[in-house]
N, C-alpha and C positions, 0 to 999 in steps of 0.2 A: 585381175588377180587380187585376191583378198590379202590381208596382212601376211607377209611371208614368214613362215616358221620352218624349222628343219623338218618337222613331220609333214607339213603340207607340201613342201617342195620335194621331199622324198617320195611322197605319193604321186606327185606330178611326174617325176622322172620314172617311177616304176610303171606308170601307165603309158610310157613312151614319149613323154615330153623331153625337150632339149634344153641344156643350159643356154643355148643361143637365144631361145625364146625368153628365158628368165632375164638374161642380160638386157635384151631390148626393152622388156617391161620395166626393169629397174631404171634404166637410163631415162625412159619416159617419165617415170615417177619423180626422178630428181628434177627434171624440167618442170613438172607440174607443181611440185612443192615450192620451187623457186625461192629458196631461202638463201640470200647472198652471204649470210654469216655462218652457214652450216659447215661448208668445206673450207679448209685452208689450202689444201692441195688435192685436186682430183686426179685419179688415174685417168688418163685420156680415154674418151669413149672408144676409140679404135683399139686401145690396149685391152679394155674390158671385153670387147667383142672377140678379140683374138684369144684371150684366156678362155672364154666360154666355148669358142670353136675348138680349141685344143682339148678341153675336157670332153666335149661332145664326141670328138674323134676317138678319144681314149676309152670312154665308157667309165662307169663308176669304179671298177677294180676294187670294190670293198672299202672305198674311202668314205669315212663317216660324214664328211661335210661336202660331199660332191655337189658342186654347182650352187653352193649357198653364198649369197652376197653378204659382205660385212664391211665395216669401216673400223678405223683405228684412231684412237686419240693421238693428237699430234705431239705427244711427248714420248711416243713409243717408236722405236726405229723400224723403218722399212727400207731395205736396200734400194738405192737409186731414186728415192723420193725425198724431197726436202723435208727437214724436220725443223720446226720453229719454236715449239712450246709456246706458241702465241706471242712470240717476240721476234719481229722481222729481222732485227739485227743479229739474232742468234742463229738464223737460218743456215743450215749446212746439210749435206747429203751423206747419210750413212752408207758405209760400204756393205754392212751386213744387216740382215733382219734380226730383230730381237727374237730370242728362242720361241716366245709365245706366238709371234707372227709366223715364223718359219714352220711351226708345227701345224698351224691352221691351214697354211697354203699347201703343205704336204698332204693334208687330209682332204684337199680338193676344193677349198673355199675360194670365192672370187672377191678380191679386194677392190673396193670402189674408190678409196682415197683416205686422206688424213683429215680429221675433223677438229673443230674449234674447241677451246678450253679456256678456263680462267688462266691467265698467264702464269707459266711455270707451276701450274696446278696449285695456285695459292688463292683459294676461295671456294665457297660452297654454293654460289648463286648463279654463275655463268655469265656475268656482265663485265668481268675484268679482262677484256681482250680488245686489243686494237683492231681486231678483225670484225668487231661487232658482237652482238648477243644473239646466239641461235634462237630461233623461235620455239617456244614451248608448243609442241604439236597438239596438246590437249586443251590448254587454256592460254592463248597467245598474250593475254594481258599480264601474265605473271612470269616470274623468272623460270628458266628451264632447269635450274639446279646446276651445281658445278662441283668440282671443277670440270667434270666430264660432261659438259653441256652438250657438245655436238654428238658425243657417243650416244646419249639418251635420245636426243631429238631425231637422229637419223633412224633409229629403230621405231620410235613412237610414230614417226611420220610414214612408216611403211616402206622406207627405202631399203634398209638393211634388215636381214633376219636376226642378226645379233651384232654386237660391237664389243670392242675392248676399251675399257677405261682404266683409270687407276684410282686407288683409294688409300689415302693416308689418314684422313680425318673424317671421312664420310662421303668422298667424291664418287663412290660407286653405289651409294645408297640414297642420298638426297635427290639426285636427278631421277632415280627410279620412282620415288614417291611423287615427285613433281609431275611425272608424265606417265603414270600408271603402267610401270614396267616391273619386271623382276630384275633386281640388282643383286648379284651374287658376289660377295666379298670373301674370297678364300682366305685360308690361314696364311700367315706370314711365310713367305718362301715357298709355298706350294707351286705357284707359277713363277718361274724365274723373272727377276726384274732387271737382268742384264739387258742393256739396250733401252732402258727407261731413263729419261732425264730425272735425276733425283729431286724429290721434294724433301722428304726426310728419309734418307736411304735406309735407315734401320727399321722404318715403319711402313715403307711403301709396299703396296700390293697391286698386281694387275687384276682388274675386276671384269665382270661380264654383265652386259645388259641383254635382255631377251624378252620376248612376249610370254614365254612359258618357263616353268621351272625345269621341265624336261630338257628344253633347249639349252638353258644355262648350264645344267649339269653335263650335257653332252659336250659343250664347248670346254668346260672345265676338264673333263676326262681327256680330251685331246691335248689341251694346253699344259696340263699339270705334269710335273716330273722334275727331278733334280737336274741341275746344270753345273757341271764340274768347274766352270769358269766364274760362277756367281757365288761369292762368299756368304751371301744371305739365303741361298737356296737351301731347302730342307726336303728330306725324303719322307713321304707319308708312311705311317706305321703299317705293319701287316694287317690285311683285311680292310684297308681304307677303300671306300667307294664314294663317288660323287653323289649317289642317290641311293635310297633304301626304300623299303616298303613302309607305308604309314602304320604306326603302332595302334593298337586298340585303346591305349590309355597313355596319357602324358602327364608329366609333372612340370608345371610352368611357374616360374617366378615372375612377379609383376611388382613394380615399385609401389610403395605406400602412396596413397592418393595425394597426401600433402607434399610429396616430393616431385610430383608431375606438374609441368607447366604447359599451357596451351595458349595460342594466340587468340582464339575465340571459343565461346562455349560450344559451338558446333564441332570444332576440332576435338574437344573433350568428349562430346557425345559419340563421335565416330570411334574413338578409342574404347569407350564403354561398350559399343556394339562389337568391337573386336574381341573383348573379353567374353561377351556372351557367346560369340561364335566359337571361341576356343573351348568353352565349357561344353558346347554342343557336340564337339568332335571328341569328347572324352578327356578333356584336360582338367586336372585338379589345380587350382590356382592358389599360390601362397604369396602373400605380400612380404616384400623384403625391402631393406634399405639399400639405396644406391648412392647415398650421399658421398661416400669416399670415392666412388667412381666419377661422379660429377665434379668433385673437387680436383681430382688428378687430371681430368679432361682440360681444365683451365690452364694447366701447365703446358699443354701442347702449343698454345700460342702466347704463352707468357712465361716461358722457361727455356730449358736447354734445347728443346727441339726447334725453337726459332733460330738459334745459332746453327743447328744442323742444317736447316733450310739455307741459311746464309752461306754456310761453308761450301755448298755446291756451286754457288754463284758469286763467290767472294770477289774475284777480280772484276766482274761486271758491276757489282754494287759499288766498288771503290773507284773504278776507272771510267765506267760508262753508265752512270746511274740514269742518265737521260733516256736510255733505251728502254727503261722499264715503265710499266703502267704505274701511275702515281700511287695507287693503293698497294700494289706489289712492292714498289720501292720502299714505302714507309715500313712495311712489315720486315723486309729483308735488312734495311738499315738498322732496325732495332736489334737484330741479331748480332751486329758488330759490338754492341755494348754489353752483351751478356758475360757474366763472370764464371770461370770454371768452378770456383768454390760453391756457387749457387747451384751448379748443375748436379752436384752430388745430393743435394737436398731433393732435387727433382727425381733422381734415380731411386732414392730411398722411398719417396712417396709412391712411385710406381710399384715398387716391391710390396708395399703395404696394400695398395689397391689390388694387386694380384692375389694376395691372401684373402681379401674380401670376396673377390671373384670366385676363387676356388671354393670358398664356403657356400656361396650361392649355388654353384653347380654340383656340389656334393649332395644336394637335396632337390635338384631340379634338372630336368632334361634340357631346358632352354630358358632364357630370359626374354620376355616379350615386352617391347617398348614401342612407343610412337617413333616413326623414323625421324620426324621433326615436329616442333610445336605447332607449325602452321606455315603455309607458303605465302611469302610476300609478293606483292605486285611489283612490276617494273618501276612504277612510280614510287612505291615505298622504299625500294632498294636504292633508287637514285637519291632519295631524300636522306636515307640513313645507311650509307654503304658499309660501315663497319658494324654497327649494332645489329642490323637486320641479318647480315651475313653470319655473325657470331651466333645468333639464336638458332639458325639452321643446324648448327653443330651440337646443340644441347645434348642429344642422345647418341651422337656418333663419335665424338672426339676421343673418348676413352678406349674405344674398342681395340685398336691395334696396340695401344700401350699395354693392354691387359692380355694380348695374344689370343684374341677370340676370332672365331669365324662367324659370319653373319649373312643373312639373306633378307632383303627387303622386298615386300610384295604390296600390291594395291589393297586399300581398305575403304573402297567406296569414295563418294564425294560428299562434300558439305552441301547444304541446301542451295548455296549460290554456285554450285558446280565446280568448286575447287577440289582437286584430288587430295586424298589423304593416303597415308601408308603406315604400315607397321613393319618392324624388323624382329626377326628371331635370332638370338645370339647364343652361342655355346662355345666350349673350349676348342682349341685348335684341333683341326683334322676331324671335325664332326660334321662336315658338309653333307654327308649322306643322311644323317639324322635330321638336321634342320631343314634340308630340302624336302624330306618326307613330311615333316611337320607343316611346313609352308604349303605343301600340296594338299594336305588334309584341310588346312585352313581355307584355301582358295577353292577347294573342290576339284582340283586337277587330278586326273588319274595318272599314276606313274607306273611304269614297268620296271620293277626292281631287278637288278642283275642277279643271275643265277649264282649258285654256290661255286666259288672258285676252287681251283685244284688244291690250294693251300689252306682251305677252310673245311670245317666239319660242322654238321648240323647237330644242335643240342636242343632237346625237348624239355622246356621248363614248365613246371606245374604249380609253383607256389610263389613265394615272395620274390623270386628272381624274375617274375614276369613284368612286363612294361608297366610303369607307374607305381610299382610296389617297392617296399623298402630296400630289398636286396638287389634290385635291378642295376644299381650302379656297379655292382661287382661284375655283371655281365658286360656292361658298357666299358668298364675299366680294362677288361681283357680284350677289347676290340670287337665285341659282339654287335651284330646288327640284326634287327627284326626281319624275319622272312614271312611268316604267316601264322594264323591260328590253326590249331589241329585238335583232334580227339583221338584217344587211344582206342584200339580194339577192346571189346568187353572182356578183358583178361586181368583186371586189376582191382584192388581195393585201396581206398584212400582214407588216411587217418589224420586227424588234427593233432599235431605234436607241438603245442604251444604256438609260437609265431610262424611256424612253417608246417607244411604237410609232409606225410610220408606215403609213398605209393609202393605197394607190394604186389608182385605178380602172383596169381593164384591159379590153381589147376581147375577150379570150379567155383561158381558163385561170384564171379567178377563182374565189374561194370566198366563203362567207358568214362574216361577222365579228360576234361578239357584242359588245354594248355597252349603253349606257343612254341614254335620252332624258330630258333635263332641260329645264325651262322657265326662261328668263332674261328679265328686263326688257329690252325692245328697246333702251332707252337705255344698257344696260350692254354691249351687244355690241361696240361699237367699242373702248371701253377694255379689254375682255377680249382682243380680237384683238391689241391693241397689246402685250400681255404674252406672246404666243405666238411663240417664236423660229422663224425659217425653218430647214428647208424646210417647216414645218408651217403650216397656215392653215385657213380655213373654206371650205366649198363645199357644194353640195347633194349629199346622200347618198340613194341609193335603198334603202329597207328591204324586207324580205321581205313585209311586209303592204301594200306599195304606197305607203307614206308617203315623203315627200321632204323631210325637215328639213335644216337646216344641220348640218354635222358636221365633225369633224377630218379633213382630208385632207393628203396629203404630195405634194410635187412628185416626179415620177418620178426625176428626176436625183438628188434628195437621198437616195433609197433604194438607189441603186446600190451594190453591194458589201456591203450589210447582210444579215444572215441572215434568210431568209424563214421565217415561222412560221404561214402561212395554215392549214396542215393542223391546227394545234391548235385553231383556231376562235375564238381571242380572247386578249386580254392576260391575263386572270385565269388562263386555262389555262396560258399560258406561264409566269406567275409560279409556278404550282404545280409546274412541272417544275424550278424553281430551289430548291425547298424553302423 
């Protein structure tokens, strides 16, 4: 069996395959990989087989993850299975599943076990565990990435189709880059963190590792949703989707060259190749400063959030420090010395960084970054355990502080075979947009969700289209791109300064190219209130027979304006202007 994905296993089951066969192949794969540092606690093989047999007897029943094998980072609760957070002395058996785990099991997934991590999720490299360092399945001489090391290694090794990790400072993205996976870091609170051993409780996320963007999005769709018992849980806004259709144009922010750091010239060349790839898929790149974001990132391990880490384990740090990994202990003991008065300076710095972040995303669909400057070898990490680990978080530590969503994807390999990766970041609850962008970047075809019952289609013809100046208005009202389209030949198009006006005519009309977007129905009125006359919304007839709402202009308002119907659309008109 090839690398398992939700799509490939779904096809296998649709053709008559059984979860029992998948379970046997998966157990054989675990034995073949033979990584003694991968699992901390396995689900006994007989229990895996029993779960598969039960699913086979029941049939799919419409369950989204029917018969899909997965693993869970061992700081996420699974009822009846020991949870250690990679600290043997911390081991205990939870009575309840974390909500994320419960939702995956209810959707038909098959749990294989709890996997290794940097102790108490304190690290980005994967070597800070008394259970050993999980093997990097792509390049065994190098770190697997952390703290969700086992979560990434199990998927990269072809054992699990997906896994759950956590991400506070980059733990759901760095391992993805290290092992050529998709690492989806959702918005804060989108997946409940109840049942997760806190690292920084106010910043913790449950993350997803998978081989494809579609798989990561499907797991997110199942696991996301509010939890009334979780004070940090948040409800997604109307119209939220885990995936959307790729847009024909994108606005990307990229840091100024002088603000980027890389371990080797080859790492830098790989990022340059990523920029070229982004332009090839229709992205316009604007250089921006991220200095304030990099500055606030340093406060995550040198500020109030160190104390927040320590607060979750204060009794252990003070009464049983010998149970901790030496590096973890040093970090947590430092938190005991933090002063409350200094914490407020950290909070104010984060507020300032969020202002910078908002300014970036007011003019960009996403921020494109290297996932890390370069992947250290196991030897380099052993020689410089603090410095090498810190460098891995260069581009990840600020993300949760600034309340952003992110998705990490592979970006080829250096000439020496070491994997590289890039990350797309955008404001909270933009998972659909960045997943579509990442799919366009990697060349993965995505099936976007249909228009929901609480959404309406809106045909955009001018500056509200993707990548153009007024598109943020559409995005700000929860819009998501659906498809390009063309009107029936019933309209005339006029250039009215920085935007077009489209007028329906009884004769002599032409076809006009545009884009169909989905908007939450509740946003339609507020959006219309922002549209100045003589423009407004009305029904538009498309060439495929569709009849969505769209931008129309009063005939009187277009009088005396230059007609551009013959060009076929606003983008073509802009092209004539250079």
